[in-house]
N, C-alpha and C positions, 0 to 999 in steps of 0.2 A: 577447367577441369577441377574437380573437387579433391581436397586433400584426403588421404587415408585416415580412417578412424584410429585414434591412439587412446586406448583406455587409461593408461597411466597418466597421461596429460589431462584427460577429462576428470579423473579422480582428484588430481592436484588442484585443478581449477575449481572444482566443486568444494573442496576442503578450504580453499583460500577465500571463496566468496562468502560473505556473511549471509546467513539464512534468516530471512525476515519473517517467514511464515510459521516458525516454531512457536508453539504456545508456551511451553515450559522447557526447562532443562530435563535431563534424564532423571535425576533424583526427584524433581518436582513431578514428573510424569508418574513415577512409582507412587509417590505420596498421594497424588490426586486419584490414582487408580484405587488405592486402598480406601481413601475417603469415599470414592464412588461405589465401592463394594459395601461399605457400611450404610451409606445413604444413597441408594441408586439414583442416578441422574446428576449428581454433583459434578462428576468428571465431564459429562457432556456439556454442562453449563460452563465449566471452565474452558472447554475447547470451543466455546461459542457455537455449539450445535444446539440452538435453542429449541427446535422442534423435538429432537430426540430427548433432550434433557428434561423439558417440561412434561412430555408424555410419560417418560420413565418415572419421574418424581410423583406425578399424579397417580400412576398405577401403583407405586409403592405405598402411597398414602391411603389409597382405597383398600389395599390388602391389610395394612395395619389397622384401619378402621373396621374392616370386617372381622378381624381377629378380636379386636376390642369389643365389638358388638356381641360376638359369640361368648366372650368371657362374661359379659354383663347379663345376657339372656341365657342363663344356664339351662332352662327347660327346653329351649329351642336346640341348643347344642346337644342335650341328652337325646332328643328325638333323632337328630342327625346321626349320632354315634351308635344307634341301635338298628340302623338300616344297612344290610349288607351291600346293597347297590350304592348307597351314598358313600360307604366306606371304600368301596372299590373306586368310585369316582374321585374321592380324596387322594387315594394312592396314585391314580393316573395324573391328577392335577399336580401332585408333588413332583412327579417325574418331569412333566412339561415345564413346570416352574424352574426346576433345576437346569434344564437345557436353556431356558430363557436367561437365567442368571449368568450362566457361563458365557453366553453370547454378549450380554451386557458388559461383563467384566472385560472380555477380550476386545470388544469394540471401543470401550472407554480407553483402554491402554493404547490401542492403535491410534485413536484420535489425539491422544496427548503426547505420544512418543515423538521425540525430535526426528527430523528427517535423516540426519546423519548420526548413526549409532555404530559403535564398534562391535565386533563379534562377541566380546565379553558382555557388553551391555545387552545384546540380543538374548544371550543365554540367561542373564540375571532377570531380564524382563519376562522371559518365558517361564522361568521358575516362579517368579512372584505371581504371575497370572495363574499358573497351575495351582499354587498353594492357596491363593485367595478363592479360586473356584472350588477347591476341595473343602475349604473351611465353610464356604457359603452353602454348599450342597449337602454336606454331611447331615445337618439336622433334617433336611427334606428327605433324605434317604431313610433315616431312622423313622421319621413320621410315616413314610409310605409303608415301611415294614410293619410298624405297629398297626396301621390302618388295615393292612391285609390280614394280619393275624387276628385282629378284632373282628373282621368280617367273617373269618373262618369260625370263630367262636360263636358269633351271633347266628350264623346260618345254621 
């Protein structure tokens, strides 16, 4: 016959057992999440998620390279910024990129978070993810707004 499940005993046993799978401590997870927000992909690489980390890092470098190209080729950028359809596309891409960035920040934190966290740490982690998502998406929201207003002017 099986013994009845005792949640209190299971929690004590889990707390006493050393956790081998944790990548970092809780403060380390927060620090690497912030670093992964600044340079997307770093947190995934720290969590040994090589596929996601390399893909995210390459995607980030392509975007930075594209912005650098547009800054260098000003005539091409001027042509883009005078087409209402292109400006609407830029606004849509800003929104999609914002959703993607929020997903990257959240999944980076979840990949790095220790398995055992206290309720206070859960709250702090959620607040940090929320603030980092807001900070990362605010420029995209402003850019989308400018793009839509410019499309209205050009049209």
